[in-house]
C-alpha positions as semicolon CSV with decimal commas, in nm:
position;residue;x (nm);y (nm);z (nm)
1;M;-6,921;-1,066;-2,270
2;N;-7,290;-0,991;-2,270
3;G;-7,328;-1,307;-2,063
4;I;-7,126;-1,163;-1,772
5;P;-7,369;-1,059;-1,498
6;G;-7,360;-0,688;-1,421
7;F;-7,171;-0,586;-1,741
8;S;-7,303;-0,371;-2,019
9;P;-7,126;-0,166;-2,289
10;A;-6,954;0,157;-2,181
11;R;-7,170;0,359;-2,418
12;E;-7,443;0,389;-2,158
13;I;-7,310;0,741;-2,081
14;P;-7,228;0,913;-2,412
15;F;-6,894;1,084;-2,455
16;N;-6,957;1,433;-2,590
17;K;-6,667;1,490;-2,826
18;K;-6,800;1,831;-2,923
19;G;-6,840;1,955;-2,567
20;S;-6,596;2,167;-2,369
21;L;-6,289;2,010;-2,210
22;S;-6,455;2,018;-1,868
23;D;-6,757;1,834;-2,013
24;Q;-6,530;1,564;-2,159
25;I;-6,348;1,519;-1,828
26;N;-6,679;1,491;-1,640
27;N;-6,798;1,223;-1,884
28;L;-6,477;1,025;-1,834
29;E;-6,518;1,048;-1,457
30;E;-6,870;0,909;-1,484
31;Q;-6,748;0,623;-1,705
32;K;-6,476;0,544;-1,452
33;K;-6,719;0,539;-1,158
34;L;-6,962;0,313;-1,346
35;L;-6,695;0,059;-1,433
36;Q;-6,564;0,059;-1,076
37;L;-6,916;-0,019;-0,956
38;K;-6,948;-0,303;-1,204
39;L;-6,615;-0,443;-1,094
40;T;-6,739;-0,453;-0,736
41;L;-7,054;-0,635;-0,844
42;H;-6,851;-0,876;-1,053
43;K;-6,624;-0,963;-0,759
44;S;-6,924;-1,027;-0,535
45;L;-7,040;-1,301;-0,774
46;S;-6,727;-1,515;-0,697
47;L;-6,676;-1,618;-1,056
48;P;-6,507;-1,960;-1,104
49;K;-6,156;-1,994;-1,245
50;S;-6,309;-2,074;-1,584
51;M;-6,413;-1,708;-1,597
52;F;-6,055;-1,583;-1,546
53;M;-6,032;-1,472;-1,909
54;Y;-6,341;-1,253;-1,874
55;R;-6,203;-1,110;-1,551
56;S;-5,876;-1,017;-1,730
57;V;-6,062;-0,854;-2,017
58;L;-6,274;-0,658;-1,770
59;F;-5,964;-0,538;-1,584
60;A;-5,809;-0,433;-1,917
61;I;-6,116;-0,231;-2,008
62;I;-6,118;-0,068;-1,664
63;S;-5,748;0,019;-1,696
64;L;-5,813;0,171;-2,035
65;F;-6,085;0,399;-1,905
66;I;-5,884;0,492;-1,597
67;S;-5,597;0,586;-1,830
68;L;-5,833;0,793;-2,044
69;S;-5,961;0,962;-1,731
70;V;-5,611;1,043;-1,613
71;Y;-5,529;1,176;-1,960
72;G;-5,841;1,390;-1,952
73;Q;-5,720;1,540;-1,626
74;K;-5,382;1,633;-1,774
75;E;-5,341;2,005;-1,816
76;R;-5,405;2,127;-2,170
77;K;-5,193;2,407;-2,317
78;I;-5,373;2,718;-2,444
79;V;-5,175;2,984;-2,629
80;I;-5,312;3,331;-2,701
81;L;-5,116;3,538;-2,951
82;H;-5,213;3,903;-2,946
83;T;-5,141;4,241;-3,104
84;N;-5,285;4,588;-3,052
85;D;-5,272;4,923;-3,228
86;L;-5,143;4,783;-3,557
87;H;-5,265;5,093;-3,743
88;S;-5,242;4,914;-4,080
89;R;-4,862;4,877;-4,055
90;L;-4,853;4,601;-4,313
91;E;-4,501;4,689;-4,426
92;G;-4,325;4,721;-4,093
93;F;-4,179;5,011;-3,904
94;A;-3,988;5,258;-4,128
95;P;-3,829;5,320;-4,357
96;E;-4,013;5,088;-4,595
97;S;-3,734;5,101;-4,853
98;M;-3,524;4,889;-4,615
99;Y;-3,794;4,630;-4,537
100;T;-3,698;4,281;-4,665
101;P;-3,943;4,033;-4,510
102;L;-3,848;3,731;-4,722
103;S;-3,484;3,731;-4,610
104;V;-3,329;3,745;-4,266
105;N;-3,054;3,942;-4,093
106;D;-3,026;4,213;-4,356
107;D;-3,243;4,504;-4,234
108;R;-3,328;4,692;-3,916
109;T;-3,700;4,742;-3,970
110;L;-3,951;4,609;-3,718
111;G;-4,291;4,450;-3,764
112;G;-4,465;4,369;-4,090
113;F;-4,761;4,141;-4,157
114;A;-4,553;3,884;-4,347
115;R;-4,341;3,828;-4,036
116;I;-4,643;3,822;-3,806
117;A;-4,806;3,563;-4,034
118;S;-4,496;3,343;-3,999
119;L;-4,506;3,364;-3,621
120;I;-4,874;3,269;-3,613
121;S;-4,816;2,977;-3,850
122;S;-4,525;2,850;-3,642
123;E;-4,727;2,859;-3,320
124;K;-5,026;2,696;-3,488
125;S;-4,817;2,395;-3,590
126;A;-4,675;2,338;-3,240
127;D;-4,774;2,000;-3,092
128;G;-5,020;1,994;-2,804
129;T;-5,116;2,360;-2,841
130;T;-5,460;2,514;-2,882
131;L;-5,403;2,856;-3,039
132;F;-5,618;3,168;-3,043
133;T;-5,496;3,483;-3,223
134;V;-5,656;3,819;-3,148
135;D;-5,611;4,197;-3,179
136;G;-5,698;4,465;-2,923
137;G;-5,820;4,742;-3,155
138;D;-5,695;5,024;-3,378
139;F;-5,596;4,760;-3,632
140;L;-5,688;5,008;-3,909
141;M;-5,586;5,368;-3,981
142;G;-5,228;5,485;-4,011
143;T;-5,085;5,401;-4,354
144;L;-5,174;5,432;-4,720
145;F;-5,324;5,083;-4,695
146;H;-5,626;5,216;-4,509
147;T;-5,716;5,465;-4,779
148;L;-5,914;5,226;-5,001
149;K;-6,085;5,025;-4,726
150;A;-6,438;5,157;-4,772
151;S;-6,451;5,060;-5,139
152;A;-6,222;4,756;-5,141
153;G;-6,156;4,613;-4,794
154;F;-5,823;4,432;-4,790
155;Q;-5,670;4,418;-4,444
156;L;-5,941;4,224;-4,257
157;P;-5,951;3,934;-4,509
158;L;-5,571;3,934;-4,501
159;M;-5,571;3,909;-4,120
160;K;-5,808;3,613;-4,143
161;K;-5,572;3,439;-4,385
162;M;-5,288;3,509;-4,142
163;G;-5,476;3,329;-3,866
164;Y;-5,654;3,599;-3,663
165;D;-5,969;3,471;-3,492
166;V;-6,104;3,787;-3,326
167;V;-6,038;4,162;-3,349
168;C;-6,202;4,447;-3,160
169;I;-6,287;4,799;-3,267
170;G;-6,082;5,086;-3,125
171;N;-6,125;5,461;-3,147
172;H;-5,939;5,498;-3,477
173;E;-6,173;5,258;-3,655
174;F;-6,422;5,547;-3,619
175;D;-6,194;5,804;-3,787
176;F;-6,413;5,821;-4,097
177;G;-6,743;5,806;-3,908
178;T;-6,991;5,526;-3,841
179;D;-7,114;5,497;-4,200
180;K;-6,761;5,462;-4,340
181;L;-6,680;5,204;-4,073
182;A;-6,987;5,006;-4,179
183;D;-6,875;5,035;-4,542
184;I;-6,527;4,908;-4,450
185;V;-6,667;4,603;-4,273
186;N;-6,914;4,523;-4,553
187;S;-6,651;4,572;-4,821
188;S;-6,403;4,353;-4,633
189;A;-6,657;4,074;-4,583
190;S;-6,739;4,078;-4,955
191;N;-6,373;4,000;-5,029
192;G;-6,357;3,683;-4,821
193;P;-6,382;3,554;-4,463
194;I;-6,279;3,805;-4,196
195;P;-6,199;3,766;-3,826
196;Q;-6,493;3,807;-3,591
197;I;-6,521;4,179;-3,505
198;L;-6,627;4,279;-3,152
199;L;-6,774;4,606;-3,024
200;G;-6,900;4,514;-2,680
201;N;-7,012;4,818;-2,485
202;A;-7,144;5,031;-2,772
203;I;-7,482;5,199;-2,718
204;F;-7,665;5,290;-3,037
205;S;-7,883;5,599;-3,054
206;T;-8,260;5,563;-3,033
207;K;-8,308;5,920;-3,156
208;S;-8,069;5,937;-3,451
209;T;-8,049;5,718;-3,759
210;A;-7,687;5,817;-3,827
211;D;-7,551;5,497;-3,672
212;D;-7,809;5,259;-3,820
213;N;-7,576;5,116;-4,086
214;L;-7,323;5,019;-3,820
215;E;-7,592;4,878;-3,593
216;N;-7,725;4,665;-3,880
217;L;-7,393;4,479;-3,893
218;F;-7,484;4,321;-3,558
219;S;-7,790;4,160;-3,712
220;K;-7,566;4,021;-3,988
221;G;-7,324;3,885;-3,728
222;L;-7,030;4,071;-3,882
223;I;-6,992;4,257;-3,553
224;K;-7,083;4,104;-3,217
225;R;-7,063;4,198;-2,853
226;T;-6,939;3,859;-2,734
227;F;-6,807;3,560;-2,923
228;I;-6,709;3,202;-2,842
229;V;-6,433;3,029;-3,036
230;E;-6,423;2,652;-2,993
231;K;-6,106;2,462;-3,079
232;D;-5,997;2,113;-2,973
233;G;-6,297;2,096;-2,741
234;I;-6,193;2,418;-2,562
235;R;-6,445;2,700;-2,550
236;A;-6,280;3,045;-2,535
237;G;-6,516;3,334;-2,469
238;F;-6,427;3,685;-2,590
239;F;-6,579;4,026;-2,534
240;S;-6,454;4,376;-2,611
241;L;-6,456;4,720;-2,452
242;M;-6,402;5,079;-2,562
243;G;-6,263;5,278;-2,270
244;K;-6,354;5,627;-2,156
245;N;-6,046;5,802;-2,296
246;A;-6,064;5,612;-2,625
247;A;-6,428;5,719;-2,663
248;E;-6,340;6,081;-2,587
249;V;-6,084;6,088;-2,870
250;A;-6,325;5,930;-3,118
251;P;-6,547;6,230;-3,202
252;Y;-6,671;6,072;-3,524
253;S;-6,819;5,776;-3,336
254;A;-7,124;5,993;-3,259
255;P;-7,409;5,924;-3,212
256;V;-7,273;5,595;-3,073
257;T;-7,192;5,616;-2,701
258;F;-7,027;5,363;-2,474
259;Q;-7,139;5,197;-2,152
260;K;-6,906;5,211;-1,851
261;I;-6,653;4,934;-1,904
262;S;-6,678;4,769;-1,561
263;K;-7,057;4,749;-1,581
264;Y;-7,058;4,595;-1,926
265;A;-6,768;4,360;-1,846
266;A;-6,952;4,212;-1,547
267;A;-7,254;4,135;-1,766
268;A;-7,038;3,989;-2,045
269;V;-6,852;3,759;-1,804
270;K;-7,181;3,635;-1,660
271;E;-7,315;3,559;-2,008
272;L;-7,002;3,376;-2,125
273;K;-6,984;3,168;-1,808
274;S;-7,347;3,063;-1,855
275;R;-7,252;2,941;-2,204
276;G;-6,989;2,702;-2,069
277;C;-6,668;2,886;-2,158
278;D;-6,346;2,734;-2,030
279;I;-6,156;3,064;-2,050
280;I;-6,282;3,426;-2,072
281;I;-6,070;3,690;-2,247
282;C;-6,139;4,063;-2,258
283;L;-6,014;4,273;-2,551
284;S;-6,009;4,617;-2,391
285;H;-5,924;4,923;-2,596
286;S;-5,893;5,129;-2,280
287;G;-5,529;5,128;-2,181
288;L;-5,274;5,160;-1,904
289;T;-5,084;5,457;-1,764
290;L;-4,771;5,478;-1,554
291;Q;-4,851;5,650;-1,224
292;K;-4,632;5,900;-1,040
293;D;-4,535;5,628;-0,792
294;G;-4,394;5,418;-1,077
295;Q;-4,683;5,169;-1,068
296;W;-4,910;5,087;-1,358
297;G;-5,264;5,216;-1,339
298;G;-5,532;5,328;-1,581
299;E;-5,863;5,194;-1,701
300;D;-5,758;4,834;-1,764
301;A;-5,588;4,803;-1,426
302;E;-5,905;4,935;-1,263
303;L;-6,113;4,690;-1,469
304;A;-5,912;4,396;-1,332
305;R;-5,969;4,524;-0,978
306;K;-6,344;4,566;-1,014
307;V;-6,465;4,274;-1,228
308;K;-6,430;3,909;-1,130
309;G;-6,425;3,616;-1,368
310;I;-6,196;3,755;-1,640
311;D;-5,902;3,523;-1,707
312;L;-5,704;3,765;-1,926
313;I;-5,723;4,132;-2,028
314;I;-5,560;4,215;-2,361
315;S;-5,514;4,590;-2,346
316;G;-5,476;4,848;-2,621
317;H;-5,502;5,220;-2,698
318;T;-5,210;5,358;-2,493
319;H;-4,932;5,194;-2,700
320;T;-4,782;5,056;-2,380
321;V;-4,501;4,801;-2,402
322;L;-4,528;4,542;-2,122
323;D;-4,245;4,292;-2,130
324;K;-4,408;4,116;-1,837
325;P;-4,777;4,105;-1,746
326;L;-4,938;4,337;-1,496
327;I;-5,111;4,108;-1,246
328;V;-5,410;4,270;-1,073
329;N;-5,622;4,057;-0,841
330;G;-5,475;3,751;-1,010
331;V;-5,574;3,873;-1,358
332;P;-5,290;3,923;-1,609
333;V;-5,313;4,243;-1,814
334;V;-5,094;4,252;-2,127
335;Q;-5,015;4,496;-2,408
336;T;-4,758;4,483;-2,689
337;G;-4,689;4,847;-2,772
338;E;-4,786;4,945;-3,126
339;Y;-4,746;4,893;-3,501
340;G;-4,680;4,518;-3,478
341;K;-4,325;4,570;-3,354
342;N;-4,398;4,296;-3,096
343;I;-4,645;4,013;-3,068
344;G;-4,755;3,891;-2,727
345;K;-4,775;3,525;-2,631
346;V;-4,980;3,421;-2,329
347;V;-4,988;3,058;-2,213
348;F;-5,261;2,910;-1,993
349;G;-5,306;2,560;-1,860
350;L;-5,655;2,411;-1,853
351;S;-5,762;2,112;-1,647
352;D;-6,073;1,994;-1,468
353;S;-5,987;2,237;-1,188
354;G;-6,002;2,537;-1,425
355;T;-5,757;2,771;-1,594
356;R;-5,408;2,853;-1,472
357;F;-5,190;3,137;-1,600
358;V;-4,856;2,983;-1,695
359;S;-4,640;3,237;-1,878
360;Y;-4,616;3,546;-2,095
361;E;-4,355;3,671;-2,336
362;L;-4,317;3,960;-2,576
363;I;-4,176;3,839;-2,908
364;P;-3,993;4,102;-3,118
365;V;-4,111;4,101;-3,479
366;D;-3,777;4,172;-3,642
367;D;-3,545;4,060;-3,920
368;R;-3,466;3,730;-3,753
369;I;-3,808;3,612;-3,874
370;Q;-3,852;3,508;-4,235
371;G;-4,186;3,640;-4,356
372;D;-4,469;3,443;-4,511
373;R;-4,435;3,453;-4,890
374;Q;-4,808;3,447;-4,968
375;T;-4,881;3,735;-4,730
376;D;-4,598;3,942;-4,878
377;S;-4,720;3,872;-5,233
378;L;-5,073;3,993;-5,152
379;I;-4,935;4,311;-4,994
380;S;-4,710;4,379;-5,294
381;L;-5,010;4,359;-5,525
382;R;-5,192;4,606;-5,304
383;K;-4,903;4,854;-5,328
384;T;-4,941;4,854;-5,708
385;I;-5,310;4,937;-5,670
386;L;-5,228;5,222;-5,429
387;T;-4,991;5,375;-5,682
388;E;-5,259;5,360;-5,951
389;K;-5,551;5,489;-5,745
390;V;-5,394;5,727;-5,490
391;L;-5,038;5,837;-5,571
392;S;-5,010;5,858;-5,948
393;G;-5,229;6,170;-5,960
394;F;-4,960;6,350;-5,759
395;G;-4,674;6,218;-5,971
396;M;-4,562;5,968;-5,707
397;E;-4,510;5,592;-5,683
398;Y;-4,544;5,381;-5,369
399;G;-4,178;5,279;-5,342
400;R;-4,001;5,572;-5,510
401;P;-3,802;5,790;-5,263
402;V;-3,908;6,153;-5,215
403;F;-3,667;6,255;-4,936
404;E;-3,365;6,129;-4,744
405;T;-3,218;6,199;-4,402
406;D;-2,908;6,094;-4,214
407;Y;-3,047;6,183;-3,871
408;L;-3,358;6,094;-3,674
409;I;-3,649;6,338;-3,691
410;D;-3,866;6,231;-3,401
411;I;-4,146;6,299;-3,157
412;D;-4,188;6,114;-2,828
413;Q;-4,553;6,125;-2,725
414;Q;-4,471;5,981;-2,383
415;G;-4,158;6,189;-2,327
416;N;-4,055;6,555;-2,335
417;L;-4,239;6,707;-2,628
418;D;-4,030;7,024;-2,598
419;E;-3,744;6,816;-2,739
420;S;-3,928;6,714;-3,058
421;N;-3,762;6,815;-3,382
422;L;-4,042;6,663;-3,593
423;G;-4,326;6,879;-3,458
424;P;-4,166;7,209;-3,566
425;L;-4,085;7,062;-3,909
426;V;-4,449;6,961;-3,962
427;A;-4,572;7,305;-3,851
428;D;-4,328;7,471;-4,093
429;A;-4,451;7,243;-4,373
430;I;-4,814;7,344;-4,314
431;Y;-4,718;7,714;-4,304
432;Y;-4,513;7,682;-4,625
433;Y;-4,785;7,489;-4,811
434;I;-5,077;7,719;-4,723
435;N;-4,888;8,041;-4,791
436;R;-4,769;7,902;-5,123
437;H;-5,106;7,780;-5,253
438;N;-5,360;8,028;-5,115
439;N;-5,355;8,404;-5,170
440;M;-5,472;8,485;-4,817
441;G;-5,220;8,242;-4,666
442;C;-5,203;8,229;-4,285
443;D;-5,029;8,412;-4,001
444;V;-4,987;8,110;-3,774
445;A;-4,984;7,740;-3,858
446;M;-5,033;7,497;-3,575
447;V;-5,033;7,120;-3,533
448;S;-5,118;6,898;-3,239
449;A;-4,879;6,631;-3,118
450;G;-5,174;6,392;-3,117
451;V;-5,205;6,385;-3,497
452;I;-4,834;6,318;-3,559
453;R;-4,823;5,940;-3,576
454;D;-4,470;5,843;-3,676
455;R;-4,110;5,961;-3,701
456;I;-3,861;5,994;-3,986
457;V;-3,592;5,730;-3,944
458;P;-3,256;5,778;-4,121
459;G;-3,263;5,651;-4,479
460;M;-3,459;5,692;-4,801
461;Q;-3,819;5,800;-4,742
462;T;-4,100;5,696;-4,976
463;P;-4,447;5,857;-4,998
464;A;-4,568;5,573;-4,773
465;D;-4,316;5,670;-4,503
466;I;-4,419;6,037;-4,507
467;F;-4,791;5,956;-4,520
468;R;-4,757;5,759;-4,194
469;I;-4,654;6,077;-4,012
470;M;-4,986;6,251;-4,087
471;P;-5,227;5,973;-4,191
472;L;-5,548;6,059;-4,010
473;G;-5,881;6,188;-4,127
474;S;-6,066;6,250;-4,451
475;G;-6,236;6,536;-4,628
476;K;-6,507;6,569;-4,889
477;D;-6,285;6,457;-5,175
478;D;-6,131;6,117;-5,247
479;V;-5,784;6,213;-5,121
480;P;-5,705;6,076;-4,775
481;G;-5,624;6,310;-4,487
482;Y;-5,775;6,602;-4,298
483;P;-5,822;6,920;-4,504
484;F;-5,688;7,255;-4,385
485;S;-5,904;7,524;-4,227
486;R;-5,842;7,886;-4,133
487;L;-5,997;8,093;-3,857
488;Y;-5,938;8,448;-3,736
489;V;-5,893;8,566;-3,376
490;T;-5,794;8,888;-3,203
491;G;-5,453;8,935;-3,041
492;R;-5,607;8,886;-2,699
493;E;-5,777;8,564;-2,811
494;L;-5,452;8,437;-2,961
495;K;-5,280;8,495;-2,627
496;N;-5,561;8,313;-2,442
497;I;-5,541;8,014;-2,678
498;L;-5,170;7,982;-2,607
499;E;-5,226;8,025;-2,233
500;I;-5,477;7,741;-2,213
501;L;-5,289;7,503;-2,442
502;L;-4,972;7,557;-2,234
503;V;-5,162;7,407;-1,941
504;A;-5,398;7,159;-2,115
505;H;-5,120;6,935;-2,251
506;K;-5,017;6,842;-1,897
507;S;-5,333;6,633;-1,865
508;N;-5,331;6,509;-2,224
509;S;-5,025;6,519;-2,450
510;D;-5,255;6,540;-2,756
511;Y;-5,311;6,906;-2,664
512;Y;-4,942;6,992;-2,699
513;C;-4,908;7,214;-3,005
514;F;-4,628;7,317;-3,239
515;Y;-4,640;7,651;-3,423
516;S;-4,491;7,817;-3,730
517;G;-4,506;8,184;-3,831
518;M;-4,503;8,288;-3,466
519;R;-4,263;8,327;-3,174
520;A;-4,396;8,360;-2,820
521;E;-4,209;8,431;-2,498
522;V;-4,359;8,268;-2,189
523;N;-4,277;8,249;-1,820
524;P;-4,369;7,894;-1,714
525;D;-4,354;7,988;-1,344
526;K;-4,647;8,228;-1,370
527;G;-5,005;8,125;-1,297
528;L;-5,302;8,059;-1,526
529;L;-5,348;8,322;-1,800
530;R;-5,028;8,503;-1,695
531;K;-4,758;8,300;-1,870
532;V;-4,749;8,458;-2,217
533;K;-4,536;8,774;-2,220
534;K;-4,489;8,849;-2,587
535;I;-4,606;8,720;-2,927
536;D;-4,445;8,808;-3,259
537;I;-4,595;8,721;-3,597
538;I;-4,319;8,642;-3,849
539;K;-4,429;8,694;-4,208
540;P;-4,300;8,475;-4,496
541;D;-4,083;8,767;-4,611
542;G;-3,925;8,790;-4,263
543;Q;-4,125;9,094;-4,143
544;I;-4,192;9,078;-3,766
545;I;-4,519;9,212;-3,622
546;N;-4,564;9,240;-3,246
547;V;-4,911;9,135;-3,129
548;D;-5,103;9,378;-2,908
549;F;-5,295;9,186;-2,636
550;S;-5,517;9,476;-2,530
551;K;-5,894;9,466;-2,570
552;K;-5,883;9,777;-2,788
553;N;-5,681;9,595;-3,055
554;K;-5,935;9,463;-3,306
555;T;-5,676;9,338;-3,554
556;L;-5,746;8,981;-3,664
557;Y;-5,478;8,715;-3,701
558;S;-5,534;8,397;-3,901
559;I;-5,466;8,053;-3,757
560;S;-5,448;7,752;-3,988
561;A;-5,449;7,385;-3,902
562;N;-5,633;7,072;-4,005
563;S;-6,010;7,084;-3,967
564;Y;-6,002;6,848;-3,669
565;M;-5,731;7,047;-3,492
566;L;-5,926;7,373;-3,509
567;E;-6,204;7,206;-3,313
568;F;-5,961;7,234;-3,020
569;I;-6,079;7,593;-2,989
570;G;-6,390;7,441;-2,837
571;I;-6,192;7,311;-2,540
572;I;-6,066;7,657;-2,443
573;K;-6,377;7,748;-2,245
574;K;-6,388;7,407;-2,078
575;K;-6,020;7,404;-1,983
576;S;-6,033;7,761;-1,848
577;F;-6,333;7,675;-1,627
578;G;-6,548;7,915;-1,827
579;L;-6,313;8,212;-1,787
580;I;-6,214;8,221;-2,154
581;N;-6,437;8,201;-2,457
582;V;-6,266;8,233;-2,795
583;I;-6,502;8,325;-3,079
584;P;-6,376;8,186;-3,414
585;K;-6,428;8,434;-3,695
586;N;-6,387;8,466;-4,071
587;S;-6,173;8,731;-4,240
588;E;-6,456;8,985;-4,205
589;G;-6,481;8,931;-3,832
590;K;-6,811;8,742;-3,848
591;R;-6,856;8,443;-3,619
592;V;-6,798;8,101;-3,780
593;T;-7,055;7,842;-3,676
594;D;-7,009;7,597;-3,963
595;M;-6,650;7,474;-3,977
596;S;-6,692;7,363;-4,340
597;T;-6,699;7,732;-4,438
598;A;-6,349;7,772;-4,294
599;L;-6,187;7,520;-4,532
600;I;-5,898;7,657;-4,737
601;D;-5,905;7,636;-5,117
602;M;-5,559;7,524;-5,225
603;D;-5,610;7,600;-5,596
604;E;-5,829;7,902;-5,643
605;A;-5,788;7,886;-6,021
606;K;-5,996;7,568;-6,037
607;P;-6,373;7,557;-5,990
608;G;-6,495;7,427;-5,657
609;L;-6,294;7,373;-5,340
610;Q;-5,955;7,204;-5,374
611;E;-5,866;7,063;-5,033
612;G;-5,512;7,058;-4,896
613;K;-5,381;6,764;-4,695
614;E;-5,115;6,747;-4,425
615;W;-4,919;6,460;-4,576
616;L;-4,908;6,631;-4,915
617;A;-4,793;6,952;-4,745
618;L;-4,516;6,761;-4,570
619;I;-4,396;6,590;-4,889
620;E;-4,401;6,918;-5,082
621;Y;-4,203;7,097;-4,810
622;L;-3,945;6,819;-4,781
623;Q;-3,898;6,818;-5,157
624;S;-3,836;7,193;-5,148
625;L;-3,524;7,136;-4,937
626;K;-3,177;7,126;-5,086
627;D;-3,042;6,812;-5,253
628;V;-2,727;6,794;-5,042
629;N;-2,594;6,474;-5,207
630;E;-2,681;6,582;-5,561
631;N;-2,846;6,245;-5,620
632;G;-3,183;6,386;-5,721
633;I;-3,334;6,331;-5,375
634;P;-3,375;6,628;-5,136
635;G;-3,197;6,600;-4,803
636;P;-3,257;6,733;-4,453
637;D;-3,222;7,092;-4,340
638;R;-2,962;7,096;-4,062
639;K;-3,168;7,339;-3,855
640;Y;-3,401;7,052;-3,759
641;E;-3,122;6,851;-3,598
642;V;-3,219;7,034;-3,277
643;P;-3,570;7,143;-3,176
644;V;-3,683;7,471;-3,333
645;R;-3,895;7,631;-3,063
646;A;-4,176;7,876;-3,130
647;I;-4,255;7,891;-2,757
648;V;-3,950;8,031;-2,578
649;P;-3,927;8,022;-2,197
650;V;-3,814;8,346;-2,031
651;K;-3,805;8,479;-1,675
């Protein structure tokens, strides 16, 4: 065929197999135009009949390339599977004693990594699908599994094996501070490949070295601001955001700060577009809120309004369940809820004209799904290690029941917190534990709704189930959980704390508090600082002491809570617009400036400070209850079937 005038091999314009889909389509278009031109030239030569064979071959070649071009223009299917706020729920959603991931239709638990792994594997094997699997932050922190991360990272390598491509950092990844987060990432990476971690809008301090270890992970590439995943010739660009509220509730992220999400997002989109991405996806740990008019709003809705060029926003942080996407300015915003109870599936079409949103569904991760055997085996091995290194010192095993209940003990963070029966139980547990183990005890125990992370579902409860209720924080020892602190305030200051917290929770449910050892009468119709009418301190022996609010009363009353919770005292002045300033004191009435001096020693007979932990307090209190079935396992106290209120409304 080299003898045919005007014909040369089609390789004159190379076909870039490694380029993006749009690049491939453009190459095919150029090939098509070239061959059409050569056909025109060939016809103008008026070839004799003896050249009919060559003409037929030429037409066949042209048809082939036209067919390839048409195929290149066919819409490609992109699937994005996504989760958010997993909080290390490797074993599903309570109680774990009922979780049977390797069989179907025989339990009522939700979630679990073995089931999620099966869903990812099934989608990956679907014909004609290009799959990306991502997580929108807070993938760590919430179960016993997170307790050994800094020394032996397990979850991130597991997520990579499951099929996750990209995860982003949320506020709870900072729960142990920037150095511990750096240790977790380094430890995880030393145990095998991990998904690409993103932390897009972080600003590292130029004055402090406290965040240097975390910043160094960017130079290693273990954490990035943006990332491009290329599969099947499709270039998917990802970037992540930490929203304003998420940053505010991540106090241990300091000295890291965070750039305004809309400003950073605009820059990230511009960068990813310049790098030839076919689709741009934002992992935003910022969240959505339901407005008074019944419409969805919040930081991620505002982001979609302000920033152009984002094809999809995968939201997190607010634990919002969206069974259909929120479309803002043509941009779908999606979120799955929490704890892996659902996995989201977004489908896009991609052609030479760009991306097109096709569909979205929320897939329940329940007992209809048979879990992945390898994933379950790795998790089972990890449970054995947790027994050896965390639980055995307290005489417990991972799967051995410590309590049972035949009714739900719950807290609804998005609902009416006055109706919680779990909050009062936790407060009672803290009060019981401190007064039992420390000679000075406490007058009032308090706990914030924001640190209660789970509920007690009917059935047998293992240490893992109870730990999930109060899983946050760490102290100076190797035992997970926030330690307890104790501060002293006057009667007037105690009243003012209650007054402000009664109002503050209306803007943020995390500020809603439950109390034990105290009963207060309040008139909710009264104005600021005028609601609290009466406070009684109820001693462990039942003695009732009425609190005098007058300035002349210098009697000090002790308040105990976890060390993080007592930092709430710092919001009193801010929330009262400067009208109230509570001065935290020690038992001698001297001002406390270093909160570490307020830690409670839970075993004064031993040298050094023995920290107490909320989850241990809760287990000990539950085990002190009566064994109603006489089966060796304590049962529930019937008084918690209805809310036990320490704050009583009166007129």
